[in-house]
C-alpha angles and dihedrals in degrees: 000000000000118000118232095250089061089076088068104031137228126288143168125227121194122189121207103190102197131099136176089234137357115250112227093233095046123112096166120120095267129138136190117229135166095225141018127199094225094185091057094048089046092055091044095052091047092050092049092050092053089047092053089046090061088057096044107037122175096008116142108238113220103184146006124206127193104199136166155066094352111318091180083077086065116106112253087234089065093050088048092050089049096050093045087055091045093056091046090050105048140016104250132213117260089243097044110175116216116187131188123190113223140186117213090238092062096049119114121165090227095048090048091053088052089051090052091050090050092058108272110138100166134044131194112202127203098223093146098171140022098214128069099225091057091043088057091048091052091050094244118159099214134071127234090256089049092051094050093045090051090049089052092053089047096050092050090048106042135045094236134023130184130178137201122231124183128213138185089057125161112299094351116152127212092245090051091054091048095056092043095051092045090052091049093052093052088069088078098248121179095198135022134174115211117192131180111232108256124194108227126196115250093031126105090252090049091054091047092048091051093058095041096256100120104081131178102037115151121263119235092266095054089043090055092045091051092048091049091046090050091058094048097048093045091048090052089052094051090253103117124183110266091168136018094272103012132088130180145161114262108287095013098091118130105268094195096054089047087060084063099041093045088051099244129152123277137175114226116205128181136039110333095357118153128209143184115210127173108215128166092352092306127106109225127200110213127190125182125219107285103216114074095226092051092047094047089049089060097216112136087348096162138040126198136203129179112228121223120228088255091052090052094047093050091049092046090053097045091051100038099049088061086073122081086223091065130204140296109248091202089062093049087055092047091054099040100037092233136063127255108274109264095220103064087040090057094044094050090048093051088049088055094241100116138024126212123200117173102309096340120103116186134172119243126226090263090048095056092063086058102035099136092054091047092054092046089053093047090052098050110129 
């Protein structure tokens, strides 16, 4: 009998925690350092993959994702050693997706060719903006010209290339975002991640915002208009939304991220990496030591927590409703032990925020703009 996680697949996430500089909006587990012992990190990643394989023997691996930080700062030899270990450890899908996040400042044609030879077949590029003034405000180290040149190298090296753009930036108008996004989609992308700038506590932007020194951010109405315009422009360019912030041509969706959103199992390796693994009939949440020195040392590297049926059902709903395809309500009931309450489902349907067909529940266009409220309503006791 198939286990629940098999509906979402099995993936591997590897976190490289180092960056050349810390962006002022970033709340990821990333660190700036003058030097890295690449041999030691290579050995640690290999060891952790082998250990994870002992817990998950025989599983077919669908995706590998190198995130960060800036994993394009890794030595290609490290990626090669990791991928060789991956192939020794698990059988892999014929269409195994192997993604590397890259910043334009770390792009070199020769290095990208070496990454390709090591097994990378998809790159996700942190472009973020297509004008130099905004790139400087965002703390980015590349210019628009450098970003586009890096993208050109990538798309001539790898099978698939995605890039990130951020909107809702300081003093950005709706018409300026329309022009920027339209120009980006003319580059013949097959995937793009489009995020609104969010001000997170503990970041440089968060500190500035708290003391009133981050002016020009959009109000709620402009933010909503930008989100709606984004959907229209992407649809016109055959890049429909398949997840709240992600758009792709048909067949070019991120397979790795779909493992998360479809609530599959995944191994998380590296400082601060999270994982979800089903073992002996229990679903386990894993979290690895956050600080790079502590993780590399290997002492108390990983913490475990067994998730209750209720925990699993909530996570399944929170992740799955981000997808336009929606979720299977029968799967929610199997995980939680009880069905979704009929009253909130009916109320949200009447409000035009969700649709229900047979056992599939999905969020409407209007519902995506109120997704957190929809989730809270569905999870009412």
